[in-house]
C-alpha positions, 0 to 999 in steps of 0.5 A, spaced: 499 499 500 502 507 498 498 510 504 494 509 509 488 511 505 490 505 500 489 501 507 483 505 509 479 504 502 481 497 501 478 495 508 472 499 507 471 496 500 472 489 504 467 490 510 462 493 505 462 487 501 461 483 507 455 487 509 452 487 503 452 480 502 449 479 509 444 484 508 442 481 502 441 474 505 437 477 511 432 480 506 431 474 503 429 471 509 424 477 511 420 475 505 413 474 507 414 478 514 411 485 515 415 491 512 416 493 519 419 487 522 423 486 516 426 493 517 427 491 524 431 485 522 435 489 517 437 495 522 439 489 527 443 486 522 446 492 521 447 495 527 450 488 530 455 488 524 458 495 526 458 494 533 463 489 531 467 493 526 467 499 530 474 500 531 475 500 523 469 506 523 473 510 529 479 509 524 475 513 518 472 518 523 479 519 526 482 520 519 476 524 517 475 520 511 468 520 511 468 519 503 470 512 504 463 511 507 459 515 503 462 511 496 460 504 500 454 506 502 451 509 496 453 502 493 450 498 498 443 501 498 444 501 490 444 494 491 439 493 496 434 498 493 434 495 486 428 492 485 424 498 488 428 503 484 426 499 478 419 499 479 417 505 482 422 511 482 425 515 476 433 514 476 433 522 478 429 521 484 432 514 485 439 517 486 435 522 491 433 516 495 440 513 495 443 520 498 437 520 503 439 513 506 446 514 505 446 521 509 442 518 515 446 512 515 452 515 516 449 520 521 447 515 525 453 511 525 457 517 526 453 519 533 453 512 535 460 511 535 462 518 538 457 517 544 461 510 545 455 506 543 451 507 549 445 504 546 446 497 544 444 495 537 437 492 539 435 498 542 438 502 536 434 498 531 427 498 535 428 505 535 430 507 528 424 502 526 419 506 530 422 512 527 421 510 520 414 508 522 413 514 525 416 517 518 411 514 513 405 517 517 407 524 517 401 527 521 403 523 527 410 527 527 410 534 531 411 540 526 418 543 527 
């Protein structure tokens, strides 16, 4: 490797390859489940994965190399949401959906890591699931 950046990028790619495969497998297992239960299970897998790999995330945060995460998250969400994107969204809007998913995912991970992961993955998965459920019914969310 020529630099620390090369090492971080390769490791980031490896981790996201592993995460993508695990999430696609879990997504297959959720066929027939309610959308909310499937979402909770995917959040839990995702959070447990990053709980185990939090040392790497801390390195990326310390090095301020957020772009590695962004590029990898974009690839992950494009892969996971491909069937829905093909059926429902024009390409331009699909890219905005991917940007929203990436921004939220990176933001939550950064906050969780910086807070010392005080909230266990199981509680975080439940919180994120319920937050997403409330977002689906925007009338139930207090106005800003």
